[in-house]
C-alpha positions in Angstrom: 0.0 0.0 0.0 2.8 2.4 0.7 3.7 2.6 -3.0 0.5 4.5 -3.7 1.7 7.5 -1.7 4.8 8.0 -3.9 4.9 11.4 -5.6 7.0 10.4 -8.6 6.5 7.7 -11.2 10.2 6.6 -10.9 9.7 5.7 -7.2 6.1 4.3 -7.7 7.3 1.8 -10.3 10.2 0.5 -8.3 9.6 -3.3 -8.3 6.2 -3.1 -10.0 5.6 -5.1 -13.1 2.3 -3.7 -14.3 0.9 -0.3 -15.3 -1.3 1.2 -12.6 -4.9 1.9 -13.7 -4.6 5.7 -13.7 -2.0 5.4 -16.5 -4.0 3.1 -18.7 -5.5 4.9 -21.7 -9.0 4.0 -23.1 -8.7 1.5 -25.9 -9.4 4.1 -28.6 -6.6 6.3 -27.3 -3.7 4.0 -27.1 -0.5 4.4 -29.1 -1.1 1.5 -31.5 2.7 1.0 -31.7 2.5 -1.5 -34.7 1.1 1.2 -36.9 3.9 3.7 -36.8 6.2 4.6 -39.7 9.9 4.6 -39.2 11.6 7.7 -40.4 14.6 7.7 -42.6 17.0 10.3 -43.9 14.8 11.2 -46.8 11.6 11.7 -44.8 12.8 14.2 -42.2 14.2 17.6 -43.2 17.8 17.8 -42.0 19.2 21.3 -42.4 22.9 22.0 -42.2 23.4 25.4 -40.6 27.1 25.6 -41.3 26.8 28.3 -43.9 23.7 30.1 -42.5 25.7 33.3 -42.5 27.8 32.3 -45.5 27.5 31.8 -49.2 24.6 29.4 -48.9 22.5 31.8 -46.8 19.6 32.2 -49.2 19.4 28.4 -49.8 19.3 27.6 -46.1 16.6 30.2 -45.5 14.5 28.5 -48.2 15.1 25.1 -46.6 14.0 26.5 -43.2 10.8 28.0 -44.8 9.9 24.9 -46.6 10.3 22.7 -43.5 8.3 25.1 -41.4 5.5 25.1 -43.9 5.3 21.5 -44.9 6.5 19.6 -41.8 6.4 21.9 -38.8 9.6 20.4 -37.6 13.1 19.7 -38.8 16.5 18.5 -37.7 19.6 20.8 -37.6 23.3 19.9 -37.6 26.4 22.1 -37.4 24.3 24.2 -35.1 27.1 25.6 -32.9 26.4 23.8 -29.7 29.5 21.7 -28.9 29.2 17.9 -28.8 30.9 17.8 -25.4 28.2 20.2 -24.0 25.4 18.0 -25.4 27.0 14.9 -23.8 27.4 16.7 -20.5 23.8 17.8 -20.6 22.4 14.3 -21.1 24.8 12.9 -18.5 23.8 15.4 -15.8 20.1 14.9 -16.5 20.5 11.1 -16.0 22.5 11.7 -12.9 19.8 13.9 -11.4 17.1 11.3 -11.9 19.3 8.6 -10.3 19.7 10.6 -7.1 18.0 9.1 -4.0 14.3 9.9 -3.7 14.8 12.2 -0.7 17.3 14.3 -2.6 15.1 14.6 -5.8 12.0 15.5 -3.8 13.6 18.7 -2.5 12.7 20.0 -5.9 9.1 18.6 -6.0 6.1 20.8 -6.5 2.7 20.5 -8.2 2.4 24.3 -8.5 2.9 25.3 -12.1 3.7 28.9 -11.2 7.0 27.8 -9.6 9.9 28.6 -11.9 11.9 25.6 -10.8 10.1 22.4 -10.0 10.2 18.6 -10.2 6.9 16.9 -11.0 5.3 14.1 -12.9 2.9 13.5 -15.8 1.7 16.9 -17.1 -0.7 18.7 -14.7 -1.3 16.4 -11.7 -3.8 18.9 -10.3 -6.3 18.6 -13.2 -5.8 15.5 -15.2 -7.7 12.2 -14.8 -5.1 10.0 -16.6 -1.4 10.2 -15.9 1.5 10.2 -18.4 4.5 8.0 -18.0 7.2 10.6 -17.2 8.8 12.6 -14.5 10.2 16.0 -15.3 12.4 18.8 -13.9 11.2 22.1 -15.2 13.6 25.1 -15.2 13.3 28.7 -16.2 16.6 29.8 -17.6 16.5 33.3 -19.0 17.8 35.6 -17.8 20.0 33.0 -16.4 21.2 34.9 -13.3 17.6 35.3 -12.2 17.0 31.6 -11.9 20.2 29.6 -11.6 20.3 29.8 -7.7 16.9 28.0 -7.6 18.3 25.0 -9.6 19.5 21.8 -7.9 23.0 21.9 -6.6 23.2 18.1 -6.7 24.7 16.7 -8.9 27.5 19.2 -8.0 28.1 20.4 -11.6 24.4 20.8 -12.4 24.2 24.6 -12.4 27.4 25.1 -14.3 26.8 22.6 -17.0 23.1 23.3 -17.5 23.7 27.0 -17.5 26.3 26.7 -20.2 24.0 24.6 -22.3 21.1 27.0 -21.9 23.2 30.0 -23.0 24.5 28.1 -26.1 21.0 26.9 -27.1 19.7 30.5 -26.7 22.2 31.6 -29.3 21.0 28.8 -31.6 17.4 29.9 -31.1 18.1 33.5 -31.9 19.9 32.5 -35.2 16.9 30.3 -36.1 14.4 33.1 -35.4 16.2 35.4 -37.7 16.2 32.8 -40.4 12.5 32.0 -39.9 11.7 35.8 -40.0 13.6 36.1 -43.3 11.9 33.0 -44.7 8.5 34.7 -44.1 9.7 37.8 -46.0 9.9 39.8 -42.7 12.7 41.8 -41.2 15.1 39.4 -39.6 14.5 40.8 -36.1 10.7 40.9 -36.5 9.9 37.8 -34.4 12.3 38.6 -31.6 10.9 42.2 -31.4 7.4 40.8 -31.3 8.1 38.7 -28.2 8.7 41.4 -25.6 10.9 40.3 -22.7 11.0 36.7 -24.0 11.3 33.7 -21.7 13.3 30.5 -22.0 12.3 27.4 -20.2 13.5 23.8 -20.4 12.4 20.4 -19.2 14.5 17.4 -18.3 12.1 14.6 -19.1 12.7 11.1 -17.7 10.7 8.2 -19.1 11.3 5.0 -17.0 11.0 1.6 -18.7 7.3 0.7 -18.9 6.1 -3.0 -18.4 3.1 -2.4 -20.8 4.1 0.4 -23.2 1.1 -0.3 -25.4 -1.3 1.0 -22.7 0.0 4.4 -22.0 2.0 7.5 -23.3 5.0 9.3 -22.1 3.2 12.3 -23.4 0.1 12.1 -25.7 -0.3 13.9 -28.9 0.0 17.7 -28.5 1.3 20.9 -30.0 3.7 23.2 -28.2 2.1 26.3 -26.8 5.3 28.4 -27.1 7.1 29.9 -30.1 9.8 27.4 -30.9 11.2 24.3 -29.2 14.7 22.9 -29.5 14.7 19.2 -28.5 17.7 17.2 -27.5 17.1 13.4 -27.1 19.3 10.6 -26.1 19.9 7.5 -28.2 16.5 5.8 -27.2 13.7 6.4 -29.7 10.4 7.8 -28.4 9.4 10.9 -30.2 6.7 10.5 -32.9 5.3 13.2 -35.2 2.0 13.2 -37.1 2.6 13.6 -40.8 -0.1 13.1 -43.4 -2.3 11.4 -40.8 0.3 8.9 -39.8 2.6 8.8 -36.8 6.2 8.8 -37.8 9.0 7.8 -35.4 11.8 10.4 -35.3 14.8 8.3 -34.4 17.7 10.1 -32.7 20.7 11.2 -34.7 23.7 12.1 -32.5 24.6 15.7 -32.1 21.5 17.0 -33.9 18.5 18.9 -32.5 14.9 18.7 -33.5 13.3 22.1 -34.0 9.5 22.2 -33.4 7.4 25.1 -34.6 5.0 26.1 -31.7 1.5 27.6 -31.7 2.8 31.2 -31.4 4.8 30.8 -34.6 1.7 29.5 -36.4 -0.1 32.7 -35.3 2.7 35.1 -36.3 3.0 33.4 -39.7 -0.8 33.7 -40.1 -1.1 30.0 -40.5 1.6 29.5 -43.1 3.9 27.6 -40.7 2.5 24.7 -38.8 2.6 23.8 -35.1 2.8 20.0 -35.4 1.2 17.3 -33.3 3.8 15.1 -31.6 3.9 12.6 -28.8 6.3 10.5 -26.7 5.9 6.8 -26.4 7.7 4.5 -24.0 9.2 1.1 -24.1 9.7 -1.9 -21.8 13.5 -2.1 -22.0 15.1 1.3 -21.7 14.8 4.5 -19.8 14.7 7.6 -22.0 15.9 11.2 -21.5 14.6 14.1 -23.6 15.4 17.8 -23.0 13.2 20.3 -24.8 14.1 24.0 -24.6 11.0 26.2 -24.9 11.3 29.7 -26.2 8.3 31.9 -25.3 6.9 35.4 -25.7 6.7 37.6 -22.6 3.4 37.0 -20.7 2.1 40.5 -21.7 3.3 40.3 -25.3 0.5 40.8 -27.8 0.5 38.0 -30.3 -1.2 38.1 -33.6 -0.5 37.6 -37.3 2.3 39.8 -38.8 0.5 42.7 -40.5 2.8 42.2 -43.5 1.3 38.7 -44.0 -2.4 39.9 -44.1 -4.0 41.1 -47.3 -7.2 40.6 -49.3 -6.1 37.1 -50.3 -4.8 36.2 -46.8 -7.2 37.4 -44.1 -6.1 37.2 -40.5 -6.6 33.6 -39.3 -6.3 34.5 -35.6 -7.3 37.4 -33.3 -4.7 39.2 -31.2 -4.2 38.0 -27.6 -1.6 38.0 -24.9 0.6 35.0 -24.4 -0.5 34.8 -20.8 -4.1 34.4 -22.0 -3.2 31.7 -24.4 -1.0 29.7 -21.9 -3.6 29.7 -19.2 -6.1 28.1 -21.6 -3.5 25.6 -22.8 -2.4 24.6 -19.3 -6.0 24.1 -18.0 -7.1 22.1 -21.0 -4.2 19.7 -20.6 -2.6 17.8 -23.5 -5.3 17.2 -26.1 -5.1 16.5 -29.8 -7.5 19.4 -30.5 -5.3 22.4 -31.0 -5.9 25.2 -28.5 -5.4 27.7 -31.3 -9.0 26.9 -32.4 -10.1 29.0 -29.5 -8.3 32.1 -30.8 -9.8 32.3 -34.3 -11.6 35.5 -35.3 -15.3 35.5 -34.3 
C-alpha cells in the first residue's frame, strides 16, 4: 500500500511489473505501436546550418521556410552547440534522476507557477489520466535570475546546464532570424514581437514501462510556445504526425529537433504549422529528452504579422496576450485538439 503514496513515477514503479490503472488509456486512445512509420534520412528535413551566415545563406533560408511550412519540424546539424556540451547535458540529467528519492524530492512541486520544480505526468492537479514521465522544469533566462533556484546536486548541475542554456539560446536567436527572413519579414521581426521573451527547459525522464502499449510518455499535443529545441538521447520515443500517420523520429547524435510552436503559427498567419507530436515509452530502456521552450513575454500581444495579411490572406487568428493563451493551454491539458482553435476571429 505504501507505494500508492509515492509522488514520482520513478519511485512508484520500483519493483512493480504492471501499469497502474490511472496510467491506462482507453482502448481508442492507445499508441497502436504497430502502426507507426519509421523515419529515414529522406523523410525528415535535415538542415545544415554551417553556412547560415555564409555563401549558402539564401538556400538555407529557403530550406527552413519549406520545413516550417510542410512539416512543422526539422533537424539541424552544425548548429554551434559543442558535442561535449550535449554529452554533459544528457549525463547530468541522467545523474539527477538517479539521485536518492529524498534528494530529488527537495525540488518537487505541483504548483505550475514555480519557476523551478520537479513533478510528474503533465498537470497532476487537473488530469484524470497520468502520463509515463517525471520531469524537472527550469526557467533559464535571464540565467542569473533563476540559476540559484536550480538543484545543486549533482554538483556540476548549475554550471553545465547554465552553459547549455546559453548556447541553445544563441541557436534559437539565429533560427528566429532565419524564420523571419523566410516569411519575408525583417530578420529581427519575431524577436521584437516577443517582448521580454522567456526561455524554459524540461528534463524529461521516461522510465521503462512494463506495458508500453497501454500508455503514453506524453500524448499527442502541439507546443504552446514559439519554438522548441529538442535534445534526445539514443533511445527512440518521439513521434510526429505527418499526413495522418505517426512517424518515429529516431535520434541522430549531435543534432537537435526544431519544433514550430503555436505562437509561430499565429505570427506566420497559419503559413507555418505547429505540429502534433507525442512521446511513447518502451519496456527495456529509460529515455531522456530535453526540450528548450522559447516563449513570448506573458504580456506580449501575439497576432499575425501585418505584412502577411491582405485581401487574399485574411487574419486567421485574433490578437491575444501569451498569458491568456498559456492559461487556456495549461488548464485544458494535453489534447489532440489544437488550443489555437479558441483564438480564431469571431
